[in-house]
VEXNULO-213978 format. One record per residue (C-alpha): residue number from 1; residue in three letters; x, y, z. Coordinates in Angstrom, 2 decimals, padded with zeros to 5 digits. Example, Ala and Ser with C-alpha at 12.3 -4.5 7.8 and 13.67 -1.06 7.14 Angstrom:
<nodes>
(node 1 "Ala" (012.30 -004.50 007.80))
(node 2 "Ser" (013.67 -001.06 007.14))
</nodes>
This chain:
<nodes>
(node 1 "Met" (129.99 099.31 065.08))
(node 2 "Thr" (127.30 097.67 063.05))
(node 3 "Phe" (126.38 094.12 062.60))
(node 4 "Asp" (124.98 092.42 059.67))
(node 5 "Ile" (122.29 090.53 061.77))
(node 6 "Gly" (120.63 088.95 058.64))
(node 7 "Asn" (123.61 087.21 057.14))
(node 8 "Arg" (124.81 086.41 060.62))
(node 9 "Leu" (121.57 084.66 061.48))
(node 10 "Arg" (121.49 082.82 058.10))
(node 11 "Tyr" (125.01 081.72 058.67))
(node 12 "Val" (124.29 080.34 062.23))
(node 13 "Arg" (120.85 078.83 061.20))
(node 14 "Thr" (122.56 076.87 058.20))
(node 15 "Ala" (125.61 075.91 060.23))
(node 16 "His" (123.12 074.18 062.58))
(node 17 "Asn" (121.45 072.52 059.48))
(node 18 "Leu" (118.02 074.13 060.16))
(node 19 "Ser" (115.84 075.50 057.40))
(node 20 "Gln" (113.79 078.75 058.07))
(node 21 "Arg" (110.66 076.64 058.52))
(node 22 "Glu" (112.24 074.26 060.98))
(node 23 "Leu" (113.52 077.21 063.03))
(node 24 "Ala" (110.15 078.85 062.84))
(node 25 "Lys" (108.45 075.84 064.16))
(node 26 "Lys" (111.04 075.57 066.98))
(node 27 "Thr" (110.59 079.02 068.16))
(node 28 "Gly" (107.02 079.95 067.35))
(node 29 "Val" (108.29 082.94 065.29))
(node 30 "Pro" (106.76 083.14 061.94))
(node 31 "Asn" (108.93 081.91 058.91))
(node 32 "Ser" (108.10 085.24 057.20))
(node 33 "Thr" (109.61 087.10 060.14))
(node 34 "Ile" (112.86 085.00 059.95))
(node 35 "Ser" (113.05 085.60 056.21))
(node 36 "Leu" (112.66 089.27 056.59))
(node 37 "Ile" (115.42 089.39 059.26))
(node 38 "Glu" (117.73 087.29 057.13))
(node 39 "Ser" (117.12 089.59 054.13))
(node 40 "Asn" (117.88 092.59 056.37))
(node 41 "Ser" (114.45 093.89 055.59))
(node 42 "Thr" (113.77 094.34 059.24))
(node 43 "Asn" (115.72 094.50 062.48))
(node 44 "Pro" (114.41 092.30 065.24))
(node 45 "Ser" (114.11 093.43 068.92))
(node 46 "Val" (116.58 092.05 071.28))
(node 47 "Gly" (113.85 089.87 072.78))
(node 48 "Ala" (112.75 088.47 069.43))
(node 49 "Leu" (116.40 087.73 068.42))
(node 50 "Lys" (116.99 085.93 071.74))
(node 51 "Arg" (113.83 083.72 071.23))
(node 52 "Ile" (115.08 082.89 067.69))
(node 53 "Leu" (118.55 082.11 068.86))
(node 54 "Asp" (117.03 079.82 071.60))
(node 55 "Gly" (115.79 077.58 068.91))
(node 56 "Ile" (119.31 077.05 067.49))
(node 57 "Pro" (120.42 077.05 070.33))
(node 58 "Ile" (123.01 079.78 070.81))
(node 59 "Gly" (123.25 082.69 073.22))
(node 60 "Leu" (123.23 086.37 072.27))
(node 61 "Ala" (126.85 086.87 073.33))
(node 62 "Glu" (128.13 083.98 071.27))
(node 63 "Phe" (125.94 085.21 068.26))
(node 64 "Phe" (127.68 088.47 068.26))
(node 65 "Ala" (131.11 087.12 068.87))
(node 66 "Ile" (131.10 084.97 065.80))
(node 67 "Glu" (133.66 086.02 063.31))
(node 68 "Pro" (133.08 084.97 059.74))
(node 69 "Glu" (135.57 082.79 057.98))
(node 70 "Ala" (137.07 084.38 054.97))
(node 71 "Pro" (135.54 082.69 051.87))
(node 72 "Lys" (138.23 080.45 050.38))
(node 73 "Lys" (136.32 079.35 047.22))
(node 74 "Ala" (137.18 081.39 044.10))
(node 75 "Phe" (135.31 079.54 041.27))
(node 76 "Tyr" (131.57 078.51 040.87))
(node 77 "Ala" (130.14 076.32 038.34))
(node 78 "Ala" (126.74 077.53 036.89))
(node 79 "Glu" (124.87 074.88 038.95))
(node 80 "Glu" (126.58 076.06 042.23))
(node 81 "Leu" (124.91 079.50 042.02))
(node 82 "Val" (122.42 079.72 044.94))
(node 83 "Glu" (118.75 080.74 044.08))
(node 84 "Ile" (117.58 083.19 046.25))
(node 85 "Gly" (114.64 084.68 044.27))
(node 86 "Lys" (111.05 083.71 044.15))
(node 87 "Gly" (108.08 083.89 041.80))
(node 88 "Gly" (108.95 085.07 038.28))
(node 89 "Ile" (112.27 086.71 039.35))
(node 90 "Ser" (115.31 084.57 039.70))
(node 91 "Tyr" (118.37 085.66 041.60))
(node 92 "Arg" (121.18 083.29 041.37))
(node 93 "Gln" (123.87 084.38 043.85))
(node 94 "Val" (127.63 083.69 043.50))
(node 95 "Gly" (128.61 082.18 046.78))
(node 96 "Glu" (126.41 080.26 049.29))
(node 97 "Asn" (126.66 082.63 052.07))
(node 98 "Met" (127.22 086.52 052.17))
(node 99 "Phe" (128.12 086.56 056.00))
(node 100 "Gly" (131.47 088.43 056.16))
(node 101 "Arg" (131.43 089.51 052.47))
(node 102 "Asn" (131.33 093.02 051.08))
(node 103 "Leu" (130.06 092.37 047.75))
(node 104 "Gln" (127.01 090.52 046.43))
(node 105 "Ile" (126.98 089.25 042.71))
(node 106 "Leu" (123.79 088.04 041.16))
(node 107 "Lys" (122.74 086.59 037.82))
(node 108 "Glu" (119.12 087.95 037.56))
(node 109 "Cys" (116.32 086.63 035.32))
(node 110 "Tyr" (112.95 088.46 035.15))
(node 111 "Gln" (110.14 086.75 033.45))
(node 112 "Pro" (107.93 089.00 031.17))
(node 113 "Gly" (105.91 091.44 033.12))
(node 114 "Thr" (107.51 090.72 036.50))
(node 115 "Asp" (108.87 093.45 038.63))
(node 116 "Thr" (110.27 094.00 042.14))
(node 117 "Gly" (107.03 095.47 043.36))
(node 118 "Lys" (104.98 098.68 043.46))
(node 119 "Val" (106.84 099.95 046.57))
(node 120 "Pro" (110.33 101.16 045.59))
(node 121 "Leu" (113.27 099.45 047.18))
(node 122 "Val" (115.57 101.50 049.43))
(node 123 "His" (118.55 100.32 051.37))
(node 124 "Glu" (122.12 101.39 052.03))
(node 125 "Gly" (124.90 100.86 049.72))
(node 126 "Glu" (125.55 100.91 045.85))
(node 127 "Glu" (124.43 098.67 043.06))
(node 128 "Gly" (125.02 098.31 039.44))
(node 129 "Gly" (124.17 095.94 036.67))
(node 130 "Val" (124.60 095.14 032.84))
(node 131 "Val" (121.63 093.80 030.86))
(node 132 "Leu" (122.49 090.74 028.99))
(node 133 "Ser" (119.23 090.01 027.17))
(node 134 "Gly" (115.69 091.29 027.08))
(node 135 "Arg" (114.56 094.72 028.14))
(node 136 "Leu" (114.60 095.97 031.63))
(node 137 "Glu" (112.75 099.22 032.83))
(node 138 "Val" (114.73 100.62 035.70))
(node 139 "Thr" (113.26 103.52 037.87))
(node 140 "Val" (115.51 105.46 040.16))
(node 141 "Asp" (113.92 108.34 042.00))
(node 142 "Asp" (111.63 109.85 039.24))
(node 143 "Glu" (113.88 108.89 036.41))
(node 144 "Arg" (112.86 105.87 034.30))
(node 145 "Arg" (114.72 104.20 031.45))
(node 146 "Ile" (114.29 101.05 029.53))
(node 147 "Leu" (117.60 099.15 029.02))
(node 148 "Gly" (118.49 096.68 026.49))
(node 149 "Pro" (121.39 094.20 025.94))
(node 150 "Gly" (124.70 095.90 026.72))
(node 151 "Asp" (123.02 098.83 028.64))
(node 152 "Ala" (123.88 099.36 032.31))
(node 153 "Tyr" (122.92 100.99 035.51))
(node 154 "Tyr" (124.69 102.14 038.71))
(node 155 "Phe" (123.40 104.20 041.57))
(node 156 "Glu" (123.37 104.70 045.32))
(node 157 "Ser" (120.82 102.23 046.62))
(node 158 "Arg" (119.30 104.71 049.19))
(node 159 "Arg" (117.57 106.33 046.16))
(node 160 "Pro" (114.14 104.70 045.76))
(node 161 "His" (114.37 102.21 042.84))
(node 162 "Arg" (112.50 099.40 041.08))
(node 163 "Phe" (113.07 096.97 038.19))
(node 164 "Arg" (110.55 095.63 035.70))
(node 165 "Cys" (110.91 093.34 032.68))
(node 166 "Ile" (109.34 094.88 029.59))
(node 167 "Gly" (108.46 092.89 026.51))
(node 168 "Pro" (107.59 089.32 025.57))
(node 169 "Val" (110.89 087.68 026.52))
(node 170 "Pro" (112.71 087.23 029.84))
(node 171 "Cys" (115.47 089.81 030.80))
(node 172 "Glu" (118.76 088.59 032.06))
(node 173 "Val" (121.05 090.91 034.20))
(node 174 "Ile" (124.34 090.47 035.88))
(node 175 "Ser" (124.43 092.60 038.94))
(node 176 "Ala" (126.43 093.56 042.10))
(node 177 "Cys" (125.71 095.42 045.20))
(node 178 "Thr" (127.64 096.32 048.27))
(node 179 "Pro" (126.94 095.66 051.02))
(node 180 "Pro" (124.94 092.52 050.32))
(node 181 "Thr" (121.23 093.15 050.66))
(node 182 "Phe" (119.57 089.66 050.27))
</nodes>
């Protein structure tokens, strides 16, 4: 059985009204480490996880026993989308918490020249999207395409990939991935 430690930690932290910075200060664990764990970019050791949970406070057994409540909300106004991006890339997520969900939907906006980084992204699952405006360069493995409005992509996320806004105007995309990766 696998556990989504990142979204579980985010769920517990926010349920206790703690920001990442507050939790980092209480535990002595760097804010960047908590962020990496919550985005499922890294898996903590048992000792590191226990140290973080002690700052909430919650025990390991209770942490792993938590069952997510099924999301009851079905509709979201534009201002209710949760911003999870940073820098020149905006990721506005449908739903405030991905804990217990199998699908993540994002409204993405890339400012001209921004990209997801020189190191390609690789993670489990599948993802797809449709370009609404602007031009987006999508690289999957060694294949590169420039997509415009109405064009789309869909691939297995374990294939190395990256995204880059091409041209002088922002690029907007609606995307989905399963399982949630942010």
